[in-house]
C-alpha positions, 0 to 999 in steps of 0.5 A: 756626656756631650762632646764639646763643640768648638766654635769657628766664629760667629755668623752674626759677628761675621755678617755685622762686620761685613755690613759695617765694612760695606757701610764704612766703604760707602761712607768714605765713597760718599764723602769723596764723591761729595767733596769732589763734586763740591770742588768741581762746582767751586772751581767751575764757579770761580772759572766762570767769574774769572772768565767773565772778568777777562771777557769784560776787559777784552770787550772794553778794549778798542782801537781809537785814533790809531792807538790801542786803548785798554780800559779795565772796567770796575766790574771786572775786579769787583765781581771777584772781590765779592766772592771772598777776601782772595787777592786778584792778579792780572796781566795784559800783553800785546803781541806777547809784550807786557803792557800792564799788570803783574809782569811776573804773573805766569804767562801761558805760552800760547792761546791756540785759538782766538776765543778759546780761553786757557784755564790753569792752576799755577803757583804765584808768590808761594800761593796757589792761584786759579788763572784764566787767559784769553786773547782777542785780535784787533787791527791796528793800522792794517796790522793784526794785534793780539791782545792777551788778558790773564786774570788770576785769583787765590784759592783761599776762599775756595779752600775754605768753602771746600773745608766747610763742605767737607766737614758737612759731608763728614758729619753726613757720612758719620750719621749715615754710618751710624744709622747703617751700623744700627741697621747692620746689627739689626739685620745681622740679629734678624738673619740669625733669628731663625737659627736661634728659634730652631735651636730653642725649639729643638732644645725645649723638646723632651728626651722622648720627643723625636717628632720631625721639625716642621717649623717654618724656616728660610730657604737656606735652612731647609737642607739643615732641617731636612738633615736634622729630620733624617737624623731624628728618624734614624735615631728613633729607629736605633732606639727602638731596635736597642729597646727591643734588643734589650728586652729580647736579650733579657728573655733569651738569657734568663729563660735558658738559665732558669731551665738549667737550674730547674734540671739541676735541682731535679737531678740534685733530688735524685743523686745520693752520693755526697760528692755529686750532690756538692758538685750539683749544689756548686752548679746551682750556685754558679747558675744563680750567680750567672743568672743574677749577673746577666739579669742585672747587667740587662737591667743596668743596660735598660736603665742606662738606655731609659735614663737618657729618654725618660718616659715621664708619667704620674706614679703612685709610689706607694702602690708600685712598692706594694706590688713589688713587695707582693712579688718578692714575698715568695722569695723571702719565704724561701729563707723564712724572712719576714718581709713587711711593708707599711702601707701608706697613703698615695705618694705621687711622683713624676717619673719612669715607672719601669725604671723606678720599679727596677730600682725598687726591685733591686734594692728589695732583692739585695735586702733579701739576699744579704739577710740571714735565714729567719730574719726580717726585712722591712720597707718604709715609705715616709713623706718629708715634703717636698720629698718622699723617702723609701727605706729598706732595712735588713738584719744582714751583715751591713756595710763595711766600716770603710769604702761604703761610699764606693758601693754605688759604682759598677761591680763594686761589692763589700768586703764582707759579702764575698761568699754571697752571690752577687754582681755589684750592680744593684746599688748602681742601678738604684743610684742611677735611677734616683739621679735621673729623677732628681733624687738621691740614694743613701746607704748606711747601717741601721741605728742599732748596728745590725743590718743595712739601711738603704734610702732612696728619695724622689721629689713629690709631684 
């Protein structure tokens, strides 16, 4: 069972959020810059026109016949009225004494240098105005006279223009953000694309495909791929060692037990006392029990190992069963059991030949072991497209009426076979092999009520 991985976040989502956040920040910055630049331009334009109006008034002022004549040109205010419907205010002072205009218009305290205008934003009559004040020095009766002119204008038109520019900037910023969002999502998807392709390439491999990953990957993924390849190499070595160990263990366990059994049988022929013969028979039975248990434990270990790494190939199930039956006929003859197999046309399946042969051998061995002397064991191969069903019939005690479904569990044995040597792994091995190949194992008693029937099915190629 694979361990459940806990995700700590999505790289794509995190990257998308970062890119979208940057896009939003750039959008706000863009709108702010455009609005500030537009405000600066609008204010500068208004200041230039106000300055031109003040200059025209100052230029039109003169000393004539000993008097100060201030003539306000028509163009001084007409150039302001062309901009918008804003109101225009003015004030003219002589030596800081009000002459004409709006006497309550804010008056700058001083003009530092002649010709250096003062630009200011004031509040007048509850309105925000932009005002320019400039002065000019004249000589009247040999006395210096300072003529100061202030011209102001409300900012409604400027605010309206700024509002339109701001709306346009926001629309432009919104479009920029939308395009950036699409590009951000596309970039995030493209960035994690190599990871997805790597995961897909690895997941498509078969259980025995332990080749190193050689796909082209970005530089940032090279350490990951190197670590993966190192892990694959270690896994390959570990699997090879495990397979070799199981095979070696099977040989080293079965051979000494077979030798001990052979010596015990030879000794049994020479011993005459009944009590000694009974002890030797019990020894032989214990050896058989140990040999069978050790063999099936190793078989089960092999099945468990290989079901995770199936070596798929095309198998003729009919021929494989025939070979297994031929090998076990000698064992059946020792109990005078008639072992039959209905030869059939080839039945091609796809699977691991070693595992399937192991399952067939265990089921056939069970049928022979639990059958009484001078009985019959039959093996039948039937095609029921898309399945091929292999059935084993014996004339033994059969399965108990209750608890038969649990006999495929490890070390589970029927309550009616306690006196027969066995480990409770034969059906377990066959069931695991069937499930590993997409098949099924069914256990039941024969229709006539005598003996057991075990059927294992595999999908046809």
